N, C-alpha and C positions, 0 to 999 in steps of 0.2 A: 812590366807593361810597356817598356820602350822597345822599339824595333831594333835599334842599334845603340849599343853601350860601348863607349871607348874609355881608355885611360887617360891620365893627365898628359902624357907625352904625345899621344895622338891627337888630343884636343888642341895642344899648342901647335902642332904641325898643321892642323886644319883650321887655321885662323880665319880664312875667307868663308868658312861654313858657319852656319848657326849652330853653336854648341852651347850646352846648357849643363851646368854642374848639378848633378843629382844628389851626391852625398859624399861622405868621407868614411870609407869602411876600413876597419881594422884587419879584416881578413886578408886583403890584398895590400894594405898600407898606402893607398893613394886615393886621390879624389877620383870619382867616376863621373862621366858626362854622357848626356844623350846627344846624338847627332840628329838635329831636327831638319835641316835643310841645306841645300847647296848655296853657293854664292849668289845665285840669281834670285832666290826667295828669302835669303836670310833675314832681311830687314823686316819681314812681316812678323817675325817672331821676337823682335826686340822688346816689346811690352812684357811678354812672358818672361824673357830672360831677366829683365830688370827686376820684375816682381819676385822672381825666384831668388835672386841675389839678396834682396831685402828680407825675404822669408828665412833664408838660411842664416843671415846675420842676426835676426831676432831669435831664431831657434838656438843658435850657438851661444847666444848671450843668455839663454834660459828665460827669455821674455815670452812666456807661453801665451799670453793673451794676444800680444801683437803678432806672434808667429801664427797662431790659429787664424786670425783676421786675414793675414796675408795668404794663407793656404786657400782661404775662401776666395780671395781676389784672383789668385792664380787659376783656380778652377774654371773661372769665367773667361779666361784668355785663350786665344788661338794657340793650339798645340798642346794644351794641357792634357795630361793623362790622369784619369781619375785614380787608377791604381797607386800611382806615386803619392797623390795627395791623400788617399785613404791611409797609406802607410804613415805619412807625417802626422796626420790627425790622430792616429792610434798611438804613436810615440808621444806626441804632445800630451795627450790625456793621461798616459802612463807616467810621464815625467811630472805632470801636475800632482799626482798622487804620491810619487816617490822620486823627488828631484835627484839628479845625478851627482850633485855635490859641487862645491866651489871650484874644485880642481879639474872638472870635466873639460876635455879638450874638444868636444863636439863630434868625436868619433863614434860612430854607431857600431856596437859590437854585435855582429850577427850571431844569433843563437841557433839559426836554421838556414837552410838554403832556400 
């Protein structure tokens, strides 16, 4: 659901742009980011970027209640993409039913494209 998805190296190189970590995928072995805006409008996305960082932190800590609340918060912010938060909501519900285990590193193992 994101118009432009870039890898970690490109995100680092585009520091003046608004980039937003989406997830950590085993398939490609690196974090993936969405490019939200250029340097002229990047500041308008800072609330979403900050909330996404909080959500990913709670998600990776397996704090499903906090992660779900932060997904809801993210949905209401400028730049939010419903499809991304639909995916995280589905994962959170699945992990509530079948937690990934104490040794989980937060990497999503994609089972389909």
